N, C-alpha and C positions, 0 to 999 in steps of 0.2 A: 549205587556205584555212579561216579560221575561219568565216565566213559569206560568202554571195555579196555582200552590201552592203559589208562590210569590205573584200573584195577590190577591189570596184569603185572604192571611195574611193582605195585604195592605187594601182591602175592609172591611174586619172585623174590623180592627183597625179604619177605618174611621167611620164606622157606630156605633162602640161602643163609640167612642169619641163624635159624635153627640149625641147619647142617653144619655150619661152621663152629658152632659152639661145642657141639658134642654130637654123638649119634642121636638120632631123633626117630621115633616110631611114626609110622604113617598115621596111626590114630592121632597122634599129637598133631599132626598137620591139619587134619580135620578139625580138632579142637581150636586151633588157631584160626583157621578160616571161618569157624562159627562166630568167634569174638569179633573179627573183622567185618563179617556180614551177617549179623543176627536176623536180618529180614529174609534171607534166603532159606529155602526149605532143605531138608536133610538131603534129598536127591540132588538138588542143585549143588550143595556143597560138596558132595561126594563126587560128583562128575568135574567139578571145578578142580578138586584136589587132584583127581586121577589126570586130568588134562595137563595141569602145570607140573606135576611131578613127572610126567611121561616126557613133556617136552624138555625140562631141565636135564633128564637123564640122556635124551637124544643130543642135546648140546654139550654133554659131558661136563656139566656144571656140578652135578652131584653124582653119586652113585648109590646103589642099593646093597644092603648088607643084611645078613641073617646072624641072629644071636640065639643060642639055645638057653632060654631062661633069661633072668634079669642079671645074672653074674656070669653067664656062659660065655664061651669063646665067640668073638665076632669075626665073620668071614664074609668077604665080598661075593655078592651074587654073581654068576655068570651073565654077561650082558645079552646073551641070546635067550635068557630067562626073563629079563626085565618085563617085556610085554605081558607074559603070562601071570607074573607076580602082581603087577599093577592091576590087571584086569580081575584078579581074584578078590571078591569082596571081603573074604576072610582076612586077607593081608592088612585091611584098613581097621580091623576091629581090635580094640585093646585085648591083650592076651588075658584069658580067663584065669591062669594060674602062674605063679612066679617061675615055674620050670616050662612054660609053654614057649614054643619058637616064637620069635619076634622079627618082624620085618621092619628094618631101619633106613633111613637116609643118612648120608654123611658127606663131608666135603672130599673132593678129589685130591686136595693138596694135603 
């Protein structure tokens, strides 16, 4: 990474782009960060993802959503639950089954 600021700008742009295109699973954010920073460890990527998503949520640039399975109804998570959802490592795992709940990010617009 050139500098922390340069990395943050690139990460924010990537996350915002993903959120604007469609709903995006938190695990997909980690996949994208691994592509961007392949030299970083799994733990570093996970922490980076949590920090950046939490900051963008706080800035109200994105929101969190929950979907019941891959074709289920999408509903916005309550803002008071954001911190607990982001801190839960299970939220960042790819769902094991097509009917498993999914934690997504999406654009506020």
